[in-house]
N, C-alpha and C positions, 0 to 999 in steps of 0.2 A: 448593421453587420458585422460576425462574430470571426475573430482568427481564430482555429484551434492550433498549438503549438505541444510537439511530443517527441520527446527524447526518440531517435532512433534504439533499439535494443538496448534499454539504459543502464542495467544492469552492467550487459558485457559491454557497452560504450563504457562504463564509469572503470569498467576494469582494465582495460587500453589506455589511459591518460595517462598515466607514468609508466608505459609498459610500450615505446613503442616499436618493439620487437612481434609484437601479434598483432602489429595494424592491418595482415591480411590470414592470420592465423583463425582456424574454428576453435570458440572458445563454447563452454555452456556453463550457467553457474548454478549452484545445486539449491536446495531448500535445507528447511531446520535437521542436522543431524546427517547433513550431507546423503542426502536421502533419492530426493528426484530431481528434476531436470525442470527448475522455473523460470530460465532465461537461457535465450541462443545466440550468438552473432546471426551474421546473414551467412556466413559460409557453414555452420552448423545447421543451419537451416536444409540449407544446400545438401547435406549428406543426408537427408532424413531423419534427423534425430526429433520424438516429438516431444512437445510440451507435453512436460508432468507425467515424460518415462522413470522408473525407478534406474539409477545408476547403472545395475550388477546388467540390466538386460542391454546398453548400450555400451558396454564395456567394449567389446570387441571392436566397434565402429572408432570407440574415442583409441584405443590401442592404433588400429590399421590407421588411422589418421595422424595421428598425433595429437587428439582436440585437447587445448588447456584446458583444466579443469580448475574450478575456482567456488570457495564455501560461500554463503552470503555474506555480505559486510555490510551491517543493516547502519550503521552511523557510517560509512565510506557515503553512500547511497545517500542517504540524508544530509548529507553536508552538500556536494555535488547538488540534487536537486534543490537545497535551500538558494545557492547560486543563480543557477538558471528562473528560474522564481525571482527575485530578487534582480537579476536583470533583463528582462519582461516587465517587469514592474516601473524600469524606467524608461522604456519604450516605449508603452499605452498607457492610458489614462487610467482605466478598468481593469482588472484581471481577477480570475477567478481561477483560485488553482484546485485544480478535480482533481487530482492523484498525484504521486511523488513525480512524473514525468510526462504529466499533460497539465494545461492550462488553457482554461477560454478568454480569450482579449475583445475586451470590446472598438474597433478600429472604425466607428462611425466616421467619417467627415475624414480623415486618411487617406482616402481612393481619391480625394483631391487634391491632395498636397505630393503622395508622392505615387498612386498608382499601385493598387494591390498587390500585386508580380513584383515589382520592387519594392514596396516594404516586409513583401515576404523574404523577398534575399535579402537585405537586410537582417530583421532577423538572423537568419541562419547565418553569414558573415559574423554578426556581432556574437552571437554565444557562442560558436566557432572560432571567435580568435580570445574573446577575452576566460573560457572554461574548459574547450576544444571537446565537447561534445557534439556528434549531427542528428540536427533536429527538422521536422517537415513541417509545413505549412499550410492549413489550410482553410478557404472564406471562405464566408455563406452569410445569406441571410438569415438563416436561423443556427441553435446551435449544430440539430440532428443534419445540413447539409457541410457547416461547416466542420464537423465528423469524418462527413461522405467527402470531404475533398482531401481531404488528412487524408484520411486512404487512399487514393488514387496517389496521392501527394508521395506514397511510399509504393504503392505495387506498380508505377508508373517512370521509368527513367528517364523517360521522356522528357516529363515536366522539372527534371531540377530540382524535386525536391518542393515547390511551391505551384497548390492550383486556385484558383479561383473560379466561385459556383456563384457569382454575383450576377450573373447573365442567366434567365431560364432554358433559352436551349438546351446549352451547357451540360445543365442538371440534370434532364431529361435526357438525352442524351448518356452521361455518367451513370443513371440510374437505368438505363437500360443494359448495361453492362456488369453492375454488382448483380449477386448474389442476394434475395429479399434475407438470409440469416449475417449478412454481413453487414446490415444496418444497425446501428448502434440500437442497442437494447431490445431487439429482439433477439437474436442467439438460435440456436440447434433446436432445441423446445416446439418454441414458438413454430419456429419457417417452416417443420414437419407437418406443424399441423395449419399454416395455411398453405403449403403445397395441396393437400385435399381437396383444395378450393385453387386447385392451377395456379395459385402465386407465387413465381419461380423467382420473378425479378425484383428488386428494389422498385422499379420505373409501374410494373405492375399494383404493387402493395400500393403506392402510391395513388394507383385510379380505381381501386378498389373500392367500391359502395362502400360508404360510412359507415350502415345499417349490418354490414357481413363482418366490418373491424368490431366494432360494440360486444356483435352476441360472438367472435370468440376472445376474445382479451380482455383485458383491464381499461381504466379511464387512460393508461402510461401509452398504451397501444395507439389508442385513437389521438394521442397527444405527436406522439408519433410521426403515426400518418401525414397528422397537418402540418407538421415541421417541416414532412418532406415536399409540399405543397408551396412552403412560403409562411405559414401564419406561425408567428415566431408564439411559444407555449412556455418557454422558458427562457426565463431571462436570466442575466451575469447576478451570483451570487455573490456581492465581496469580502464579505462576512461571511463563511463556513458554519453553517447552524451545530450546533453541541451538540456532541452527541450523545446517546442513551444508555451508553454501555462502554465502559474503559474493560479489555480482559486481556491478560498477557499470561501467555501459556508455552508452555514446553514439553518435548516430548525429551526423554532421556539419553543419557548418552549410554546408560547402561541401569539395570533390573534393582528397584529402591524396596527394599525389604524390611528396613528399620523406620519407626516411626522419628527418630531425632536427626534420620536424613531428607526425611521426607519436608518435616519440620523447614530443615533450611533452607529447603527449595520455595512451601511456599511461604516463609516469610522475604528471599529474597523476590519472586513475584511480587508481594503485596506493595513491597520497598518502589519499584517497575510503575506497578499498577500509580501507588502514590504519588509516582512524578510527571505521570502523565498527565493523570486528573489536576495536579498544580499549572503545566502547561496549559490545558486550558481552565484557567481561573474557575475553576471550579471545586461544588466539597458533595463526598458522595455521602449517601447514608444508608447502604447497604451494602452488605459487603461477603461477595457469595466464594466456593472454594471449591474443586472439583478435581478428583481422583480415579485413577482409572488401571486397568492391566492391556496387554495387547491381545486386543481380538481374534489378529492371525496367531498365536501358539495355541491350536488347536489340544494340545496335550495338555496345556496349563487352564487352573478355574480360572473362569472372570470374574468381573468386579470393578464396577462403576457406583459413585454415589457421586452426591451434592448434598452442602449444605449453605444456607445463608444466615447471616447474622445482622440484625440490622442495630444499628447506633441508637445512642441516644441521642447525638446530635451530629449533623453535617458537620465533615471534618474533610481537611486534606493534608493531615498530620500524617506523614509513613507510621510513627508507633503506633498512632491508635487503629490504623488499617492493618499491622501488623498482630497487635492483640489479638482484633477479631478473626482476622485469619486464621491464626493457632486453634482460635476455638472453635471455627468452624469445622477445623482440619480434623482435632482429635474427637469428635462426634463423629463421624466418619469411617474413622483410620481402623481398617482389620487388618489383623494379623497376622501371617499363612500366605501371603497375596505377594505375587512379582511387577509392582509395579509401574509402570510404563510412562504416564504422562498426568499431569495436573497443570493445573488451571488456579488465574484468581479473576472476579471480574468484580468489575464495583460498580453499582446504577442509583438509580434515583438522586440526581445529581439536582444541586442548590448554589445561590451564588455567595461565594463568602461577601460576609458582613450583611448580608442579608437572610440569617440564620434565628427560628425562633427559638429558645433555652428550655428544658425543663427544670422546673424549678425543684422537684424531688429526685432528681436523675442523680445516681453516687458517680457521675464522670461528668467533667466540665469538659470546653475548653482548656489546653493547658497555654500554659504563662510563656509569651517570646516563641511561638511555636511557628506563627507567620517568618521570624528575623530567622530561627534555626534552621527552619525546610528552604526557606530564600537562597539561604550564605551556602548547605551544602550542593543545593542545585549548582549554584552560579562553579561551587570548586568540582562536581563533576561533567562538570559542561566545557569549561577550561584547556581539558585535556592535561594539566599538570600532576592532579594527582586524581586518589578517589576515597572518598570516606562513602562507610558504609554500616551497618546497624551488625553487631556481636550473629545475632543469630540467623544472619545469612550463612554462616559459617566462612573459611576458610580454604579450604581446598577445593569445593567443590568438584568432584570425581565428577554429580549425578551429572552435572554440567553438559551441554547438546552439543554433539561432535561436530567438530572444525575443521578438518584438516587440511587443508589446499585455501584456508584461508589466508586472503592478502593483507600488506598493513595498513593500514589505519591513516594513510600519508597526508590529510588533510586536519584530524581531529587528535592526534595524537604526536608531542613531539617527540619524543623517542623515536615514530615512525617514518619523521621527518625523508624523504627521498633524499640520498647522497650525492654527487655530481663529486666522478673523481679529473 
C-alpha cells in the first residue's frame, strides 16, 4: 500500500506562510525574468488564469481582482520542501521524494494500526501544524492508484483532503469519473491518441485490451494500465537515481553584447552547476556551454551554438568547471549579436574516489580541493555570507529580473520576519 502526499499549490502556499493577510487573496508566481505564470492559488485558478500564460496577457485580470504577484523564490521553496520531506520521513518507514512538493510513502501495515483515513488526516494535521502548508493524501495499492486517489482528494472537497483506494469497487468508481488525460503519465498527447479508440475515461483505459495499449504506446503505458488494475510495476525508490545531466541556465534581464559580460554569466552558471554536482556526490567529465539570441525578435539576426569540453579527469571542483566553461564559450562566441540566454551543462559523471587519472595529462586534481569546495558550500548554505569567484562578476546587471521577489524568510538571517 502506497500513499502520495502532495502540497496544494506549493509555491503559492509557501508565499502565504509569512503573509497571513494573503490567506484568501488570489496569488500567482512567475517564471524566470517574471515572464509567465508557473503557479496559482485556488482563488487565481477560479479567475481563469491559466498555467504558463505570459504575465502581460493577464495583466488586466490581475489589476481588476487585485491578484498578488510573486517572483519565483527558489531558495525559500526548496527549504520548505526539505522541511515537509523531513516531517514525512518521521511519519512513515520509507519515503520516496518524487518532486519538490510530492512524496510517495510506504504505508504497509499502517492500516491495521491507524486506519488509512485516520493516518492521512494525521499527516495533514502534522504538516499544517509544524510547517503551515496544506497537503492532500491519496492511498492505493500501486503508485498510479495512489496518484489517482490524490487527484480525487484535491478535486472533491467532501473527501476532506484524504482518499483511500484500497477497495477495488472504489477504484473502479473513481476511474469511471476521471478523464484518461488525468491519469498519471498519460497527458494530453497520449489521451488524444487513445480517444480515437473510444477510450475516454481512466476506467475505459484500464479495461482496454492489453494488445491495443501495447500498440499505441511504450512499455510505460502498459505499466500504467497494469498499475490501474492493481499490479505493482513501480516500487518505492528510497535512493533517487543519479542524474545523467546537470544544467544551469537562465534568460538574461537585458541583452548581452560583450564577451566579458557573457563570461561572467557563464562563470556564475558553472559555479552553480559545480555546487549541484557536489550535492549529487559525483564528478563531471564533460562541460557543455550554449548561448543563443532571442528567437522572438524578428528584426534581429538569430544565432545559437554550443560547445563541449572533455576534462582530463572527472572533477567537482568549481575552478576546473569554470575554466572548461570559459574555454567552451570562447569557441562559440560571435560578436555583433544580442544574446538572450546562456547555460552550462555537466555530464558523464563518476563517483569521487573512483577516478582513473591520466599519467600524461597536463592537469591534475588540485590539492585540498575537497576541503575548499566543502567550506565554500557550507558558508553559502549557512545564510550568513557568500563566497564566490571573481570571474562571476560583482554587479551582475544581466541577472534575471525578479521584481516581485519575497524575502528568503528561512534561509537568510537578514530576511527573518520581524514581529512588532
